[in-house]
N, C-alpha and C positions, 0 to 999 in steps of 0.2 A: 662520410668522410669529413674530417676537419682540417682546414688549411690555415696556416699562419701567414696569410698574405692575400693579395688580390689576383695572383696568377700562379700557375704551376706547369711543369713540363710532363706530358705523357710520352714516355719513351718506349719504343718498340725494339724487340730483340729478335734475331733470326734463329737463335738456338745453336749456332755454330761458333767455333772458336775463331776469334779475330783479334788482331792487335787492338783495334778500337771497336769493341763489341756494339757500340751504339750505331745503328743503321740510320734511323730517322726518328723524329719526334714531332709532337704537336704542342704548341704553347696554348694552354687553356686559360681563359680569363674567368675569375670567380666573382659573382655578383651576389651579395647577401640578400636574402628574401625579407629580412626584418632586422630591426636593430633596437637597442634599448640603452639609454644613457644611465649609467650608474648614479649620477648626481642629480637626476631629474626628480622633481617633486612627484609624489605618488598621484596626486590629483591630476597633474598635467599628463601623466603617463596614460590615463584613460582617454585622452583626447588625440593621441597620435596612433598611427597604424602599429599594430602589435606583431605584424608579420604572421598572418593567419596561415599562410602556406608553410612557413617554417615550423610553426606549432603543430600543424597537421602531420607533417613529416615526422616530427619528433614523437608524436603520440602513436602513429601507426607503425613505426618501426621499433620493436623492442630492443634490438641490438643498439640502436642509436640512443634510445631513452636510457638504457642501463649506463652507457658511457657518460652521458650528460648529467644524470642524477648524482653521480659520485664526484663530479667536479664541484669546486666551491660555488660556482654560479648555479648549480643544480638546486641548492637550498633556496637561493634567492628567487629562482624561477617558481618554485612551489609557493613561496610566501607571496610573490607578486600575483599569482593566479588566485590564491585564497582571498587576498585583499581586494582584488578586482571584483569578486562576487558581492562584496559588502557595499560597493558603490551603487547607490539607488538608481542611477541613470546609465549604468554601463550596458552597452549593447552586447548581444550574442552570449547571454549568460548561460543558456542551456549548453551551448557548444563548449564554453569554458568549463562547465561542470563535468561534461563528459571527458574532456581532455585531462583535467586534474584527477579524475577518478582512474583513468588509464595509467597516469604517471605514478600515482600512489600504489596501484595494483602492481606495476612493474617493480617499484621499490620493495613492496612486500614480498614479491617472488624472490628477489635477491636476499632478503633478510632470512627467509626460511628455505633457501636452497640446501638440499641435503647432500650435495657433493662433498667429497672428502679431499679434493686436491688443494694444494696450497693457494692456487689462484682463486678458487671458489671460497675458501675460508677467509682470505683477505677481503674479497668483495663483500662477503656476509658481514664482516666487522665494520667495513665502511658504510654499508647500508644501515646497519643499526645505529651508527653514529649520526648519520643524516636524519634518521627517524627521531632520535632523541632531541636533536637540535631543532628540528621542525616542531616537535611537540611542545618545546619550550617557547620558541620564538613565534609560533603560529597560533598559540592558544587564544590570544585576543581576536585574531582574524577569524578563527573557527567559532568563537563565541558569537561574533557578529553574524556568521553564516547560520548558526542555529537560531538566532533571533529572527533572521529573515525567514527561515523555514517555519517557525512557529506562527509568524504573521501570515505567511502564505496559507498555512493550514486553517487558520481562523477565517481567512477570506474565502476558502474553498470548502469549508466544512459542510455547508448545506448541499453542495453538489457531489463531491467525492474527490479523493486524491487524484484520480486519473484525469481531471479536467485541467490540470496545470502541468505542462511539460517541464517547466522549471522546478516545480515542487518535486516531481518524480526524479528529476536529475539530482536535486539536492539530497533526496533520500538515499540514492545510490552512493553519492559521494560521502555523506556523513557516515553511512554504515561501514564503508571501506575504511575511512579514516579512524573510526572508533576502534576498529580491530587492528589497525596498524600502529597507531601512535598512542603510547601510554599517557594517561592524564587528561584526555579530551572529555571524558565523561563527567569530570568534576569530582571533588572530594566528597566522600560519603555517599556517593550514588550506589544504589542497590543493583542497578541494571547491568553494570559492566564488571562486577567483581569476578575473581577467578571461580569462586564457588558457584555463582549464578551462571557463569558461562558454561559450566559442566551440566547443570540442570536448572534452567531458568524458571522451572515450575515450583521451586522450593520457596520462593518469596511471594508475597501477596501485594503486588503493585499493579492492579488492573489499570488504574489511571494515575499518572504522576502529575506533578504541577504543570509541566510543559508538554505540549503535544509530541515533541520529538522524543521525550523520555518514554511515554507509554507506548509510542509507536514501536520503538526498538525493543522494548520489553516483549511486546506481542510478536515481533519478528523473530526474536530468539526462540520463543516458545514454538512458533510455527516450524522453525528449522529442526528443533529437537523432536517434535512430533513426526515430521516427515522422515527423519532418520529411523525412528522406531518402526514406522510403516514399511520403509524400504527394506529393513533387515528382518521383518516379521518378529520383532522383539516386543516385550511387554511395554505398555505405555510408560513414559518416564515418571509419572506421578498420578496419584488419585486426583490431584487438582485439575488434571486435564478433563476428567469427567465432570467435576464440580463446575468448572468453567463452561463446558458444553451445555450442562443442564441449565445454566443461567442464560446463556446466549440464545438458546432456542426455546425459551419460556414464552408464555403468552404475553408477558409484559414487553419483551424484546420484539416479538412479532408485531405487537400493537404500536410500539415506537416507530417501527419501519412503516407500518400502514398509515400512521398519522400524516406522514409527509407526502404520500403518493398522490392523493387528490390535489393537495395544495400546489404541488409542482406543476400540475397540468391546467390549473385554473387560468383563464384569460385575464390579463391585467385590466381590461376595460370593465370588468365586473367586480374589481376590488377597489376598496377605499383608497383615496389619494395618499394617505399617510401609511399605507401598509408596508411600503418599502422600508420605512424607518423602524416600524415595530416588528417586522418579520424576523430580524436577527435575534431579538429577545425571545420571540416565540420558538424559534428553532433551538435556541440554547436550552430552554426548558424541556423541549422534546428530547434532546440528547442526554439530559440528565434526570429525567423523570423517574420516580421511584414508587409511586402509588397511584391508586385510582383517583384520588382527589385532584391531583395535578392534571390527569387526563381530562376530567370534566371541565376544568378551567380552560384548557387548551382548545377544547371543542367549541366552547362558547366564544372565545376570542376569534377563532377561525370563522364562525358563522357571522359574527358582527363585522368582520372585515369585508364581507360581500355585500354588494348592492342588492336591494330587494328584487331587482329585475333578473338576477341570476336564478331565482327560484320560480317554480310554478306558482302562479297566482292562486290557483285553486287549493294549494296546500297552505300557503302563508295565511290565508283567510279562514282556514278551518280550525277546529278545536285542537287537532293534533299539532298543527303548525304553531299555534299560539302557546301551547303547553310544552313545546319541545325544550326550551331553555330551562324551565322549572324541573322538567324530568331529568335533564342532564345534571343539574345541581343536586337533585335528590339521589341520583344513582351512586352506589357505593361499590360496585363490582365491575370487573373488566367485561364480562359477558353483556351486562346491561348497557354499558357505554358503547360496546361494539355494535349492538343492535341500534342504538340511537344514531351512531355515526352513519350506519348503512341507510337509515331513514333519511338523514339529511342528504346524503349523496344521491339517493333515488329521486329526491324532489328537486335536484338541480337540473336545469335545462340540458338535456342531452339527446336521448332518443326521440324521434318524432319532430325534431326541430331542424331548421336550416343551419348550415355551418355558421353563419354570421350571428345567429341567435343563441348558439350553444354556449354554456358557461365554461366548458372544457375545450381545450384545443384537441387536434387530431391525435396526439400521442396518448390520450386517455383510452383510446380504443384498444391499444395493445397492452395496457396495464390493468384494465378494469376486471377482466375475468379472474386474474390471479388475485387481485385485491379482494374481490367478493368472496373467493374461496377461502382466503386467509381470515378475513373478518367473520365469515360464516362459521369457521372452525372455532374461533374464540367465543362467538355468541352461542354456540351449541352446548357449551359447558360439558362436552364429552370428556370423560376421564379415562385414560388408557393406562395399562400396566406397563411399568418400565422397571428394569433392574436397578438396584441401588448402585451408587458409585463403586463401592467395595466389590460387589458381585461383578460389575462390568470390568473392573481392573483385573480380576482373577480369571476372567474368561479368556481362552486362547483364541486369538485372532491372528490371521496371517495376511501378508500382502495380497495374495490372490483373492482372498475373501473380501478384503477392502476394495479391490478393483472391481470385483463382481457387484458389490453393493453400490458402488458409485455408478456402474453401468445401469443398474436397476433404477437408481434415482434419476439418471439422465433420461432414461426411457420414460419414466413416470412424468417428469417435467415437460418433456416434449409432447406427450400424449394429452396432458391436461393444461398446457400453457402456464405452468407454474414457474415461479422464480425461487432460487435457492434461499434467499433471505426471508421468504414468507413461509418456509416449511418448519414444522415442529413435530413432536413425537406422534401426535394423533394422525399425521399424514402417512406414516409408515404402517400400512396394514395390507401387505400383499397376500394374495391367495396362493394356494399350492400350484395352481396352473400358471400364475404369473412367475413364480420362482422356478419353474421347470427349466427356464432358460439360464438359470444361475444355480447349477447343482451344488456348489459349495455352501449355499445359503439354505438349502432345503431343511437341514436338521438343526438349524440355529433357532432357539426359542424366540418367539416374537418379542418378549420384553428385552432380550439382548440385542435383537436386530434393530429395535427402535433406538436403543442407547448408542449403537454404532453410528447413528446418524451424526452425532456430535463431533467426535474426532474425524470421521471420514469426510464430513462436510466442511468443517472448520479448515481442514487442509486437504485439498483435492490432489491426488497423485496423477501426474501426467509424465509420459516418457521424456527423458532428457539424454543428451549425448554423454553426460558425465555423471550419471546416477539417476536421481529423481528430482523433479521440480515440483514445488508445492505452491498452489495458489490459494491464498487466504481470502475467502469471500468477505470477511469482515474488514480486512485491511485494504482490500483491492490492490494487492501487491503480489509480486512474483519473486521467489528466491530459490536458489538451487542448493541442494545438499549432495555433495559428492560421496 
C-alpha cells in the first residue's frame, strides 16, 4: 500500500443500511522505513541508511515491485542500485545484487506477459519503456559492474568462481540484465546477437577478451545443450562434440592435475617470494597449449619448494639430481606426467609426522584421484572413440543420458574419482557393470565414451520447472524451462 501522507483512517462497516454507514474507525500513523533525497550527491547516498527493510519488502513482494517499477522513481531506484555496486567500499553488495536481480526479473516478467487484456498490454508497454530508458541511462553503471566482475574473476581464478559470493551474485545479475536490456553486451559482440541466442554453438569464441564475455558464451551453450538433453533432441551442433573432445583431452586433464598438489602444499615449505610469482605460474597453467610449457611449469614449481620438503635420500641420488634435466628433455605429456609423479612421490608425506609433511591434510582426499588421472596420462593408453560426425548422428535420449550419468556417479564413488580428472580412457565398463543400466547395453563402446563429453559438461538434475544443468567447467547452475 502507498499512502500520500503520514496517517490514514481504517474505517469499519457493518454491512447494513444506515444513514451514516460509518460505525467506527482507527486512525493509523505511517512511518517510512527508509528515505532518499533526490538532490543528494551519489557518494553521500552510500553513507546513509538505505532503508533495508523497505527494500526487502519491495523485492519480496512482486505485486509491490510491479507498481513501483512503473513509476518515474522506479527507474531511479534501478539506477541507484546499479551505481551502488560500483562503489568500492559499499557494504552489503551481495544483498544489493540479489535485490537488483529480483527487480529486473520482475520487470522482465511484465515485459513478456502474454496476457491480452488492455491493462496487461499497457503494463507491457510501460515495462518496455522503463527497460529502454534503463539500458540507455544505466549503460555506464553496468560497464562498471562488469569491470568489477572481471577483477573479481581474476582474483578468484586460482580457486574457483564459487569462492566469492559477490562474484556469484554478480553473475546472476549480469546474466538477467543482458537478457532484459538491449545494448548491454556492447556493439559488435558475438555473444548476445539474435543468431547466437538461437544457437550459441555457431560461433567460435571459447575465450573472449574479458572473463564476463567467455563466461556468458559458455553459459548460453550449456543452456542450449541442456535443452537438447531435456527434449531428447539431436545435439545443437557438431561443435558440442569438438568442444567436448578438447575439454577432456590429456592436456586439459594435465592442466587440472598441475594445480592439485600445489594447492595442498604447506606455505612453510615454499619460498618466500612464491606468493608473488604464483599468479604468473597459474596464468600459464590456465593458458598452456603444449608440452614445452608444462616442463617449464614443473621446474618452476620444484624450485619454489625448500629442499626440506623432499626426502633427503632422493635429492642426493642420481635420480633426484637428474630430475630437472629429464624434465627439460621431455617432449611428450606421458613422459612429463611420469616425472611429475616421481616428484610428488618424493615429497614428504607417508611415514612422516603431520608437522614434517610437505602437504596439508587435504591432500589425503585428493591424492588417489590425482594418481589415477596422472597414471592414465602416463600409460599412453589409446582408446577407440567415435568421430564428432558419428557421435552427432547417433540417437541419444534423455533416459540414456541419465543412466550414463548414474553409471559415472557410481564409478566416481567406487574409485574416489573427480569429474574434472576423467577422460575417454576411463570409460570402459564391462557387461556386468552395465547390467544395471539396460539402455546402455547395446551402445558401442566408442559411442559410450564420446557421450561422456556432453553428458559430463552438462549434468542433468531434476528441477521444478524443467531441467537444471550443472556445468562442471564453469562451476555454475542454470535452469532451462
